[in-house]
N, C-alpha and C positions, 0 to 999 in steps of 0.2 A: 531520437529525444522525447519528442513530441506525444508519440505513444505512450512510454513511460511514465510522463507529466501526467495524461490522462488517466492511467491505472492509480497510480498517485491520489489524485483527487478522486476516484473512486474508491476507493481505502479513506483516505481522509474524512470523506461526506456522505458516506454510505447512507447514513439516518435522512439525508437529504432528498432525495433519489425519488424521481414519481415511479407510485406501482400502476401499473394497466388495470389494478383491482380497483383504485381510488378514482384515477384520471388517468389515461394516455395524453402523453405531452411529445408531440414530435419534436425532435431536435431541429433547427434549422441553421445556419450559419450567424442567428443572431443570438444563438442560444447555444454556444457550440460547447456544454460542459451537460448539458441537460441527459440526466440516462434516464433509460424506462427499464423497470423491474418488473418481474410476471413471472410465476412458476412455467416448469419447461412444457406444461400440457398449451399454456395459454400462450407459450411462445410460438408453437406447431401453427398456432390462428390464427397471431395477431399483424396487423395490417395497419402501413401508415401511408396517408393520401392526402402531400398538402401540394395545393394548387397543377394536379393533373398528374404530380411525379409519386409513381406507388413502390412501396418497399413491401412485398411479402412471400409466404411460402417459404419460410422462415424454417431452416432442417437442421437438426443435428447424431451426428453419430459416430461414431469411433470406427476406425477404418486401420488395417495396419500397414505399416509405409514397407514396399517392397526395398528399399534400398539398408534399410536397418532393420528391420524386422521387429520396429518396436512401434509401438501403437499411436495414432492420432486422434487426434478432436479433428473433425470435418464440421465445420460451420457454412451453409451455403442461404441463399434465397432469389429472390426475383426481382426483377428491377425494372417499372415501365415506364416512361418519361411520354405522356400525353398532353405535356407542354408543348411550348413554342419557342423554347429555349432550352440550349444544351445546359447538360448536368456534368459535373465532376464528383465524386462522392466516395466516402468508405463509410464501414460499420463494423464499430469495435465490439467485441463482446464479453463482458465476464461470466462466466460460471459459479456459482456458488452453493455453498452445503447445505444443509440444515442448521450451522450455527453460524452461517454467514460468511464462514471464511471460504478464498477464494481457492477453488481445485483449478481452475485453467482462464485464459485469456488469451484472445488473439484480435488480429483484424482481418475483417473478409473487405477487400477490395473485387470493383466489379472487373468482369472481365476486358472489359473495352475502358479505352481509359478518357474517354468521352463519350458521355449517352446523349444522342443526337435526340432532337424530337420524332414521337412514332416508332421510336426501338426499344424494345423488350428485350434484356438479358439477364444474365449470372450475374453473382458476387459468390464471392468463397475463400474460407480460409482454413488452416490448419495450423495446429501445436502439439508438440510431442506430450504425451500423457501417460500415466500408469493404466494397463490394463482394468476396467470397471469403475473407471473415473465415471464417466457417465450417468451411471446407478447411483452414483453417489450427489448428483446436481437435483438441486430443489429450486433455484433460483437463477434465472437469466436476466441480463441486466444488457442493455445494449445500448450504444450513443452512435445515430448517424449526425453525419456533417459533412458538408461541401457546397455546392453553388444551385442549388435550391433554386426553383423557377420565384418569382414573386408571387406573390399572393394579389387578385383583385379587388381591389377596394369596396 
């Protein structure tokens, strides 16, 4: 239900999100509804670094589901916890076409339920799509939310 509410929020408040070309604002537990939007090309180069907690190496691809023979949009990313605190998180992705219509949405969770200090892991999520959907994507919005490390004063 929380995931559905987030996507409704993005649909209702899309004009209020931050775009990477303007200024990238990483979402934290203090700003749970903050979304970062950028072009697909910028998405693949984008990095969030908050108090030693790093999300980067974002990738999106279409893959065939071997059980259903349907296409899926797979999104993956790297997670590095260089802080001294354990972290839990999920990252939500909304893919938009040139008319800013949603063509896909998914949540990508970390492989580890808790990311301890000095650990690097990955996160991934999938959703079913029509073949060729990724070619239509012009903008990707992401929202990272979790128990991020506190910033030093």
